[in-house]
C-alpha positions as CSV (number, residue, x, y, z in Angstrom):
1,X,15.6,-3.4,-38.4
2,X,14.1,-5.8,-35.8
3,X,11.8,-5.5,-32.8
4,X,14.8,-6.0,-30.6
5,X,16.5,-3.0,-32.3
6,X,13.3,-0.9,-31.6
7,X,13.2,-2.0,-28.0
8,X,16.8,-1.2,-27.5
9,X,16.2,2.3,-29.0
10,X,13.2,2.8,-26.8
11,X,15.3,1.8,-23.8
12,X,17.6,4.6,-24.7
13,X,14.6,7.0,-24.9
14,X,15.0,7.3,-28.6
15,X,11.4,7.1,-29.5
16,X,11.7,8.5,-33.0
17,X,14.4,5.9,-33.8
18,X,12.3,3.1,-32.3
19,X,9.3,4.1,-34.4
20,X,11.4,4.3,-37.6
21,X,12.9,0.8,-36.8
22,X,9.4,-0.7,-37.0
23,X,8.3,1.2,-40.1
24,X,7.8,-2.1,-42.1
25,X,6.7,-4.3,-39.2
26,X,3.9,-6.8,-39.8
27,X,4.1,-9.5,-37.1
28,X,1.8,-9.1,-34.1
29,X,4.4,-8.4,-31.5
30,X,6.0,-5.7,-33.5
31,X,2.6,-4.2,-34.3
32,X,1.8,-3.9,-30.6
33,X,5.1,-2.1,-30.0
34,X,4.6,0.2,-32.9
35,X,1.0,0.9,-31.8
36,X,2.4,1.9,-28.4
37,X,4.9,4.2,-30.0
38,X,2.3,5.9,-32.2
39,X,0.3,6.4,-29.0
40,X,3.3,8.1,-27.4
41,X,3.5,10.6,-30.3
42,X,-0.3,11.2,-30.0
43,X,-1.1,9.5,-33.4
44,X,-4.1,7.6,-32.0
45,X,-5.5,6.6,-35.4
46,X,-2.2,4.9,-36.4
47,X,-2.0,3.4,-32.9
48,X,-5.5,1.9,-33.3
49,X,-4.8,0.5,-36.8
50,X,-1.7,-1.3,-35.6
51,X,-3.4,-2.5,-32.4
52,X,-6.4,-3.8,-34.5
53,X,-4.0,-5.6,-36.9
54,X,-2.2,-7.2,-34.1
55,X,-5.5,-8.7,-32.7
56,X,-4.4,-7.7,-29.2
57,X,-7.5,-6.4,-27.4
58,X,-5.5,-5.1,-24.4
59,X,-3.5,-2.9,-26.8
60,X,-6.7,-1.7,-28.4
61,X,-7.9,-0.9,-24.9
62,X,-4.7,1.0,-24.3
63,X,-5.5,3.2,-27.3
64,X,-9.0,3.8,-26.1
65,X,-7.7,4.8,-22.7
66,X,-5.4,7.3,-24.3
67,X,-8.4,8.7,-26.2
68,X,-10.2,9.1,-22.9
69,X,-12.9,6.6,-23.7
70,X,-13.1,4.5,-20.5
71,X,-16.4,2.8,-21.4
72,X,-14.8,1.5,-24.6
73,X,-11.9,0.2,-22.6
74,X,-14.2,-1.8,-20.4
75,X,-16.1,-3.1,-23.4
76,X,-12.9,-4.3,-25.1
77,X,-11.6,-6.0,-22.0
78,X,-14.8,-7.8,-21.1
79,X,-13.7,-11.4,-20.6
80,X,-10.0,-10.7,-21.1
81,X,-7.8,-12.1,-18.4
82,X,-4.2,-11.3,-17.3
83,X,-2.5,-8.6,-15.2
84,X,-2.1,-6.1,-18.1
85,X,-5.8,-6.3,-18.8
86,X,-6.6,-5.8,-15.1
87,X,-4.3,-2.7,-14.9
88,X,-6.0,-1.2,-18.0
89,X,-9.5,-2.0,-16.6
90,X,-8.5,-0.4,-13.3
91,X,-7.4,2.8,-15.0
92,X,-10.7,3.0,-16.9
93,X,-12.7,2.6,-13.7
94,X,-10.6,5.4,-12.1
95,X,-11.3,7.6,-15.1
96,X,-15.0,7.0,-14.4
97,X,-14.4,7.9,-10.7
98,X,-15.0,4.4,-9.4
99,X,-12.0,4.6,-7.1
100,X,-12.9,1.7,-4.7
101,X,-13.3,-0.8,-7.5
102,X,-10.2,0.4,-9.3
103,X,-8.0,0.1,-6.2
104,X,-9.4,-3.4,-5.4
105,X,-8.4,-4.5,-8.9
106,X,-5.0,-3.0,-8.8
107,X,-4.1,-4.8,-5.6
108,X,-4.7,-8.1,-7.3
109,X,-2.0,-7.6,-9.8
110,X,1.1,-9.7,-9.2
111,X,3.1,-9.3,-12.4
112,X,6.7,-8.2,-12.2
113,X,6.6,-6.8,-15.8
114,X,8.0,-3.2,-15.6
115,X,5.2,-1.7,-17.7
116,X,2.5,-3.4,-15.7
117,X,4.1,-2.4,-12.4
118,X,4.5,1.2,-13.5
119,X,0.8,1.3,-14.5
120,X,-0.3,-0.1,-11.1
121,X,1.9,2.1,-9.1
122,X,0.9,5.2,-11.0
123,X,-2.8,4.4,-10.7
124,X,-2.6,3.8,-7.0
125,X,-0.8,7.1,-6.5
126,X,-3.4,8.9,-8.6
127,X,-6.2,7.3,-6.5
128,X,-4.6,8.8,-3.4
129,X,-4.5,12.2,-5.0
130,X,-8.1,11.9,-6.1
131,X,-9.1,11.1,-2.6
132,X,-7.3,14.3,-1.3
133,X,-4.7,12.3,0.7
134,X,-1.9,14.5,-0.6
135,X,0.9,13.5,1.8
136,X,0.4,9.8,0.9
137,X,0.1,10.7,-2.7
138,X,3.4,12.6,-2.7
139,X,5.2,9.6,-1.2
140,X,3.6,7.3,-3.7
141,X,4.5,9.5,-6.7
142,X,8.1,9.9,-5.5
143,X,8.2,6.1,-5.5
144,X,6.8,6.0,-9.0
145,X,9.4,8.5,-10.2
146,X,12.2,6.4,-8.7
147,X,10.9,3.3,-10.3
148,X,10.5,5.0,-13.7
149,X,14.0,6.4,-13.6
150,X,15.5,3.1,-12.8
151,X,13.5,0.9,-15.2
152,X,12.9,3.3,-18.1
153,X,15.5,6.1,-17.8
154,X,15.6,9.6,-16.4
155,X,14.5,11.0,-19.8
156,X,11.7,8.5,-20.4
157,X,8.1,9.2,-21.1
158,X,7.3,7.2,-18.0
159,X,9.4,9.4,-15.8
160,X,7.8,12.5,-17.3
161,X,4.3,11.0,-16.5
162,X,5.3,10.3,-12.9
163,X,6.7,13.9,-12.5
164,X,3.4,15.2,-13.9
165,X,1.5,13.3,-11.3
166,X,3.6,14.7,-8.5
167,X,3.2,18.2,-9.9
168,X,-0.6,17.7,-9.6
169,X,-0.3,16.7,-6.0
170,X,1.8,19.9,-5.3
171,X,-0.7,22.1,-7.1
172,X,-3.7,20.7,-5.2
173,X,-1.9,21.0,-1.9
174,X,-0.9,24.6,-2.6
175,X,2.9,24.0,-3.0
176,X,3.0,25.9,-6.2
177,X,6.8,26.5,-6.6
178,X,7.5,22.9,-6.1
179,X,4.8,22.0,-8.6
180,X,6.2,24.4,-11.2
181,X,9.7,22.7,-10.9
182,X,8.4,19.2,-11.6
183,X,5.9,20.3,-14.3
184,X,8.7,22.1,-16.2
185,X,11.0,19.1,-15.9
186,X,8.3,16.8,-17.2
187,X,7.5,19.2,-20.1
188,X,11.2,19.4,-21.1
189,X,11.4,15.6,-21.2
190,X,8.3,15.2,-23.3
191,X,9.0,18.0,-25.8
192,X,12.5,16.5,-26.5
193,X,11.1,13.0,-26.7
194,X,7.9,13.3,-28.7
195,X,7.3,16.9,-29.6
196,X,3.8,18.4,-29.5
197,X,2.0,15.3,-28.2
198,X,-1.2,15.1,-26.2
199,X,0.9,14.5,-23.1
200,X,2.6,17.9,-23.8
201,X,-0.8,19.4,-24.1
202,X,-1.6,18.0,-20.6
203,X,1.5,19.7,-19.2
204,X,0.4,23.0,-20.7
205,X,-3.1,22.4,-19.2
206,X,-1.5,21.7,-15.8
207,X,0.8,24.7,-15.9
208,X,-2.2,26.9,-16.7
209,X,-4.0,25.4,-13.8
210,X,-1.1,26.0,-11.4
211,X,-0.8,29.7,-12.4
212,X,-4.6,30.0,-12.2
213,X,-4.6,28.5,-8.7
214,X,-2.2,31.2,-7.5
215,X,-4.2,33.8,-9.4
216,X,-1.6,34.7,-12.0
217,X,-4.2,34.9,-14.7
218,X,-2.1,36.7,-17.3
219,X,0.5,33.9,-17.0
220,X,-2.1,31.2,-16.9
221,X,-4.0,32.0,-20.1
222,X,-1.3,31.3,-22.7
223,X,-0.6,27.9,-21.2
224,X,-4.3,27.0,-21.1
225,X,-4.9,28.3,-24.6
226,X,-1.9,26.3,-25.9
227,X,-3.2,23.1,-24.5
228,X,-6.5,23.6,-26.3
229,X,-4.8,24.5,-29.5
230,X,-2.5,21.4,-29.4
231,X,-5.4,19.0,-28.8
232,X,-7.8,20.6,-31.4
233,X,-5.0,20.3,-34.0
234,X,-4.8,16.5,-33.4
235,X,-8.3,15.5,-32.3
236,X,-10.8,18.1,-33.5
237,X,-13.2,20.2,-31.4
238,X,-15.4,17.5,-30.0
239,X,-12.8,15.2,-28.4
240,X,-13.3,14.7,-24.6
241,X,-9.7,15.8,-23.9
242,X,-10.2,19.0,-25.8
243,X,-13.3,19.6,-23.7
244,X,-11.3,19.1,-20.5
245,X,-8.8,21.6,-21.6
246,X,-11.6,24.0,-22.5
247,X,-13.2,23.6,-19.1
248,X,-9.8,24.6,-17.5
249,X,-9.3,27.5,-19.9
250,X,-12.7,29.1,-19.4
251,X,-12.3,30.2,-15.7
252,X,-9.1,31.9,-16.7
253,X,-10.9,33.7,-19.5
254,X,-13.6,34.6,-16.9
255,X,-11.0,36.0,-14.5
256,X,-9.6,38.2,-17.4
257,X,-13.1,39.6,-18.0
258,X,-13.8,37.6,-21.2
259,X,-17.1,36.3,-19.7
260,X,-19.1,35.6,-22.9
261,X,-16.2,33.6,-24.4
262,X,-15.8,31.7,-21.2
263,X,-19.5,30.8,-21.0
264,X,-19.6,29.6,-24.7
265,X,-16.5,27.5,-24.1
266,X,-18.0,25.9,-21.0
267,X,-21.3,25.0,-22.5
268,X,-19.6,23.2,-25.4
269,X,-17.2,21.4,-23.0
270,X,-20.1,20.2,-20.7
271,X,-22.0,18.7,-23.6
272,X,-19.0,16.7,-24.8
273,X,-17.9,15.7,-21.3
274,X,-21.3,14.5,-20.1
275,X,-21.7,12.3,-23.2
276,X,-18.2,10.9,-22.8
277,X,-17.8,10.5,-19.1
278,X,-21.4,10.7,-17.6
279,X,-22.8,13.3,-15.2
280,X,-21.1,12.0,-12.1
281,X,-17.5,12.6,-13.1
282,X,-15.0,15.1,-11.6
283,X,-14.4,16.8,-14.9
284,X,-18.1,17.4,-15.4
285,X,-18.6,18.6,-11.9
286,X,-15.7,21.1,-12.3
287,X,-17.1,22.3,-15.6
288,X,-20.5,23.0,-14.0
289,X,-18.8,24.9,-11.2
290,X,-17.0,27.0,-13.7
291,X,-20.2,27.6,-15.7
292,X,-21.9,28.8,-12.5
293,X,-19.1,31.3,-12.0
294,X,-19.7,32.6,-15.6
295,X,-23.4,32.9,-15.0
296,X,-22.8,34.7,-11.7
297,X,-20.5,37.1,-13.4
298,X,-23.3,38.3,-15.7
299,X,-25.8,38.5,-12.8
300,X,-27.8,35.3,-13.4
301,X,-27.7,34.4,-9.7
302,X,-30.5,31.9,-9.6
303,X,-29.1,30.0,-12.6
304,X,-25.6,30.1,-11.0
305,X,-26.9,28.7,-7.7
306,X,-28.5,25.8,-9.6
307,X,-25.2,25.1,-11.4
308,X,-23.1,25.3,-8.2
309,X,-25.5,22.9,-6.5
310,X,-25.3,20.5,-9.4
311,X,-21.5,20.6,-9.2
312,X,-21.5,20.2,-5.4
313,X,-23.9,17.2,-5.5
314,X,-21.9,15.5,-8.2
315,X,-18.6,16.0,-6.3
316,X,-20.1,14.7,-3.0
317,X,-21.2,11.5,-4.8
318,X,-17.8,11.1,-6.5
319,X,-15.2,11.9,-3.8
320,X,-17.2,12.3,-0.6
321,X,-18.3,15.2,1.5
322,X,-14.9,16.0,3.0
323,X,-12.7,16.3,-0.1
324,X,-10.8,19.6,-0.6
325,X,-12.5,20.2,-4.0
326,X,-15.8,20.3,-2.2
327,X,-14.7,23.5,-0.4
328,X,-14.1,25.3,-3.6
329,X,-17.8,25.0,-4.6
330,X,-18.9,25.7,-1.1
331,X,-17.0,29.0,-1.1
332,X,-18.6,29.8,-4.4
333,X,-22.1,29.0,-3.1
334,X,-21.4,31.3,-0.1
335,X,-20.6,34.1,-2.5
336,X,-23.7,33.4,-4.5
337,X,-25.9,33.3,-1.3
338,X,-24.5,36.6,-0.1
339,X,-25.2,38.2,-3.5
340,X,-28.8,36.9,-3.1
341,X,-28.8,38.4,0.4
342,X,-29.2,35.0,2.0
343,X,-26.7,35.6,4.7
344,X,-27.4,32.7,7.0
345,X,-27.0,30.4,4.0
346,X,-23.7,32.1,3.1
347,X,-22.3,31.7,6.5
348,X,-23.1,28.0,6.6
349,X,-21.3,27.5,3.3
350,X,-18.1,29.4,4.3
351,X,-17.9,27.6,7.7
352,X,-18.2,24.2,6.1
353,X,-15.6,25.1,3.4
354,X,-13.0,26.1,6.1
355,X,-13.7,23.0,8.2
356,X,-12.8,20.9,5.1
357,X,-9.7,22.8,4.1
358,X,-8.1,23.3,7.5
359,X,-5.5,20.5,8.0
360,X,-5.9,19.2,4.4
361,X,-4.1,21.9,2.4
362,X,-1.3,24.3,3.1
363,X,-2.3,27.3,5.4
364,X,-1.6,29.8,2.6
365,X,-3.5,27.9,-0.1
366,X,-5.5,30.5,-2.1
367,X,-8.8,28.7,-1.7
368,X,-8.4,28.7,2.1
369,X,-7.4,32.4,2.1
370,X,-10.4,33.2,-0.1
371,X,-12.8,31.4,2.2
372,X,-11.4,33.1,5.3
373,X,-11.6,36.5,3.7
374,X,-15.1,36.0,2.4
375,X,-16.3,34.7,5.7
376,X,-14.7,37.6,7.6
377,X,-16.3,40.1,5.2
378,X,-19.7,38.5,5.8
379,X,-19.3,38.7,9.6
380,X,-18.4,42.4,9.3
381,X,-21.6,43.0,7.4
382,X,-23.5,41.3,10.2
383,X,-21.9,43.4,12.9
384,X,-20.0,40.5,14.4
385,X,-16.7,42.3,14.4
386,X,-14.9,40.2,17.1
387,X,-15.4,37.0,15.1
388,X,-14.4,38.8,11.9
389,X,-11.2,40.0,13.5
390,X,-10.3,36.4,14.5
391,X,-10.7,35.2,10.9
392,X,-8.7,38.1,9.6
393,X,-5.9,37.4,12.1
394,X,-5.8,33.8,10.9
395,X,-5.7,34.9,7.3
396,X,-2.9,37.4,8.0
397,X,-0.9,34.7,9.6
398,X,-1.0,32.7,6.4
399,X,-0.5,35.5,3.9
400,X,0.0,39.3,3.7
401,X,-2.8,39.8,1.2
402,X,-6.0,41.5,2.5
403,X,-9.4,39.7,2.4
404,X,-11.4,39.8,-0.8
405,X,-14.6,38.3,-2.0
406,X,-14.3,36.3,-5.2
407,X,-15.0,32.9,-6.6
408,X,-12.5,30.1,-7.2
409,X,-12.6,27.5,-9.9
410,X,-10.7,24.2,-10.2
411,X,-8.6,23.7,-13.3
């Protein structure tokens, strides 16, 4: 069968058929397409072999990107011109949390090629989400979904990826039911298309994160564990993507009382992520935040404070001082300060957390409710009952749950 046959099968979302059609390919163009298909199925070694045989450095960079090795992407693309190379370079910069440089590059792309346009539109939407501009990100991802459905098909891998992006926006904004719907649609597409691929693992990761965010820990743990298992089977224990899944699984273990297991998982994940992504990366900052929670759980309050502060400083350098993810760590620092009986410090952290969250997330977002409850509890302990009552009223307007002191962790 020919490359044209394979492309026609791919256009019908028959990825297995397309891969089979290229089983004996040896020309450069066919090797590039087969590499892309191997990547879709999560066989990165085979994808790399074909990309290397083709001599196409942009395709090699695509495999490195899928492996979550953004520095290798930038190395491979050094001196390479063209819109496809620019789009891949921009994704790598975004993966390294260099959002300004990434967006500037993306806006220089003029190609009408569907794959390139999809990459650019997806990356721009992801940048909006990373900046905490959730309303704009939602509109952008809806546009990406429409583009993917029209150009690649409603059951395409591209459509599934765009749905996953929208699900992440809903999760971070606290619109959990909507997030669950699009995550499940994305997962259904991917499982039918490519089976147990790394992208499927990502969906399990995200479903675990969504259930964790709304504090359904028993429901969250199987999803999170499955994402780790799928990636370990394919990539081994020291792959950066495995470490990211471990960093998301650990706080769920912690919430279920499995503290020692959570701490061990996090220490392993941090070592892998810092080596792969550097210290100033959102995944690393999130892992430090979660390790701090584990340390706090076993009473190591000073160690926990240092870990929270390390996470906060990294987040502020990465996304700025007003991003909603900053509020998560501020709330946790407030809990830590209260446990250390530093009540003035605790109040400052809670107040700043609420200032960041108000107007940026849904009123009933669990992190906002948590900060309101923790702050009210602190004010009660200080005898400032009138102020506490006002916070409690605000909380009750958003949710029927009573205030509780706890720590929250991003997943």
